[in-house]
C-alpha positions as CSV (number, residue, x, y, z in Angstrom):
1,X,138.9,79.3,86.8
2,X,135.8,79.5,84.6
3,X,134.2,76.6,86.5
4,X,134.6,78.4,89.8
5,X,133.2,81.7,88.4
6,X,130.2,79.9,86.9
7,X,129.6,78.1,90.2
8,X,129.6,81.4,92.1
9,X,127.2,83.0,89.6
10,X,124.8,80.1,90.0
11,X,124.9,80.4,93.7
12,X,124.2,84.1,93.7
13,X,121.5,83.7,91.1
14,X,119.8,80.9,93.2
15,X,120.0,83.1,96.3
16,X,118.4,86.1,94.6
17,X,115.6,84.0,93.1
18,X,114.9,82.4,96.5
19,X,114.9,85.8,98.3
20,X,112.3,87.4,96.1
21,X,109.4,88.9,98.1
22,X,105.8,88.1,97.2
23,X,103.1,90.7,96.6
24,X,99.6,89.5,97.2
25,X,96.7,91.7,96.0
26,X,93.3,90.7,97.3
27,X,90.6,92.1,95.1
28,X,86.9,91.4,94.1
29,X,84.7,92.2,91.1
30,X,82.1,93.9,93.4
31,X,84.8,96.1,95.1
32,X,84.5,99.7,93.9
33,X,88.0,100.8,95.0
34,X,89.4,97.7,93.4
35,X,87.7,98.6,90.1
36,X,89.0,102.2,90.4
37,X,92.5,100.8,90.7
38,X,92.4,98.5,87.7
39,X,93.9,101.1,85.3
40,X,96.9,101.5,87.7
41,X,98.1,98.0,86.8
42,X,98.4,99.0,83.1
43,X,100.9,101.7,83.9
44,X,104.3,100.7,82.6
45,X,106.2,101.8,85.7
46,X,103.8,99.8,88.0
47,X,104.3,96.8,85.7
48,X,108.0,97.1,86.1
49,X,107.8,97.5,89.9
50,X,105.5,94.5,90.2
51,X,107.9,92.4,88.2
52,X,110.3,92.7,91.1
53,X,108.0,90.5,93.1
54,X,106.3,87.2,92.9
55,X,102.9,88.7,92.1
56,X,99.6,87.0,92.9
57,X,96.2,88.7,92.3
58,X,93.8,86.8,94.6
59,X,90.0,87.0,94.1
60,X,88.5,87.5,97.5
61,X,85.3,85.6,96.6
62,X,87.0,82.5,95.0
63,X,89.8,82.2,97.6
64,X,88.0,82.9,100.9
65,X,90.0,80.3,102.8
66,X,93.3,81.8,101.6
67,X,92.0,85.3,102.5
68,X,91.1,84.0,105.9
69,X,94.6,82.6,106.4
70,X,96.0,86.1,105.7
71,X,93.3,87.7,108.0
72,X,91.9,89.8,105.2
73,X,89.0,91.9,106.4
74,X,88.1,92.9,102.8
75,X,89.5,94.1,99.5
76,X,91.5,95.9,98.3
77,X,94.4,94.6,100.5
78,X,98.0,94.5,99.5
79,X,100.5,92.2,101.4
80,X,104.2,92.0,100.9
81,X,105.7,88.9,102.4
82,X,109.2,87.4,102.5
83,X,110.1,83.7,102.3
84,X,111.1,82.2,105.6
85,X,114.6,80.7,105.2
86,X,114.5,76.9,105.2
87,X,110.7,76.7,104.9
88,X,108.0,76.9,102.3
89,X,106.1,79.7,104.1
90,X,105.9,83.4,103.8
91,X,106.1,86.0,106.6
92,X,104.1,89.2,106.1
93,X,106.1,92.4,106.7
94,X,103.9,95.0,105.0
95,X,100.1,95.5,104.6
96,X,98.0,98.2,103.0
97,X,94.2,98.1,103.1
98,X,92.1,100.4,100.9
99,X,92.3,102.4,97.7
100,X,95.7,103.7,96.5
101,X,96.2,106.4,93.9
102,X,98.6,105.6,91.1
103,X,101.2,107.8,92.8
104,X,100.7,106.1,96.2
105,X,100.9,102.6,94.6
106,X,104.2,103.4,92.9
107,X,105.6,104.8,96.2
108,X,104.4,101.7,98.1
109,X,106.0,99.3,95.6
110,X,109.3,101.3,95.5
111,X,109.5,101.6,99.2
112,X,109.2,97.9,99.9
113,X,111.9,96.7,97.4
């Protein structure tokens, strides 16, 4: 009986890990709104909300090809994407372009979970 229970727990754990959404944050050192938002990422609630995602902060200057792939017109841009079942790709389902207040960022992260 313990073996069956452990097997079920492992399957559920594997499914929840695989199903985790990805949060991409495209930013740049020269971007004024990005710099204004930097302190938001030190907020404990924001840190907790971000931990629910696979989080990647992407430098718009260093990763131009990656930004191009996601059709980024400029920073700051947030994208939430879900893994495509059976593939190693992501499908975008939410995008936000521009500055977000701390309150708006928290709401955005909570809404998309």
